[in-house]
C-alpha positions as CSV (number, residue, x, y, z in Angstrom):
1,X,-97.5,-144.1,3.7
2,X,-94.6,-146.8,3.0
3,X,-93.7,-149.6,5.9
4,X,-89.7,-150.1,6.5
5,X,-88.1,-153.0,5.8
6,X,-86.8,-154.3,9.6
7,X,-83.5,-155.8,9.6
8,X,-83.5,-159.1,11.6
9,X,-79.9,-158.7,13.1
10,X,-80.0,-155.1,14.0
11,X,-82.4,-155.2,16.6
12,X,-83.0,-158.9,17.8
13,X,-82.9,-159.9,20.7
14,X,-79.3,-161.6,21.9
15,X,-80.6,-165.3,21.9
16,X,-81.6,-164.8,18.3
17,X,-78.3,-164.0,17.0
18,X,-77.0,-167.0,19.1
19,X,-79.0,-169.3,16.9
20,X,-79.3,-167.6,13.9
21,X,-74.6,-169.1,13.6
22,X,-76.0,-171.5,15.5
23,X,-78.2,-172.6,11.8
24,X,-75.4,-171.3,10.1
25,X,-72.6,-173.7,11.4
26,X,-74.9,-176.0,11.8
27,X,-75.5,-175.7,8.5
28,X,-72.1,-176.1,6.8
29,X,-70.6,-178.9,8.9
30,X,-74.4,-180.2,6.5
31,X,-73.0,-179.0,3.3
32,X,-69.5,-180.6,4.5
33,X,-69.5,-183.6,5.4
34,X,-72.6,-184.7,2.8
35,X,-70.2,-184.1,0.6
36,X,-67.0,-185.7,2.0
37,X,-69.7,-189.2,2.5
38,X,-70.5,-188.9,-1.8
39,X,-66.9,-189.2,-2.0
40,X,-66.5,-191.8,0.9
41,X,-69.7,-193.9,-1.0
42,X,-67.8,-193.6,-4.3
43,X,-64.2,-195.1,-3.6
44,X,-62.2,-191.9,-3.0
45,X,-58.8,-192.2,-2.0
46,X,-57.8,-190.7,1.9
47,X,-56.9,-187.4,0.6
48,X,-59.9,-187.0,-2.1
49,X,-61.8,-187.4,0.7
50,X,-60.0,-184.9,2.0
51,X,-60.1,-182.1,-1.0
52,X,-64.3,-183.0,-0.3
53,X,-64.7,-182.1,2.9
54,X,-62.5,-178.7,2.6
55,X,-64.6,-178.1,-1.0
56,X,-68.0,-178.8,0.4
57,X,-66.9,-176.7,4.0
58,X,-66.3,-173.9,1.3
59,X,-69.5,-174.1,-0.7
60,X,-71.1,-174.5,2.4
61,X,-70.3,-171.2,4.0
62,X,-70.3,-168.7,0.6
63,X,-74.2,-170.6,0.9
64,X,-74.7,-170.0,4.9
65,X,-72.8,-165.8,3.6
66,X,-75.5,-165.9,1.2
67,X,-78.3,-166.8,2.6
68,X,-77.8,-164.5,5.2
69,X,-77.0,-161.6,2.9
70,X,-80.4,-162.6,1.3
71,X,-82.7,-162.0,4.2
72,X,-81.3,-159.3,5.8
């Protein structure tokens, strides 16, 4: 008999969902601000630093979405 795969988000306790949200938010911020720090170290203008931060936040959000999507 085949085992059914358990979906982590479906019947997990509420604390687990909160932890997943916190992990996702921290990951998005880490990716976004790491892009900004690279721009600062490269001597970019303030406009470019802002654009890099926004781009990093968008990329981090896409990565977290993909991670949660493949994890189930």
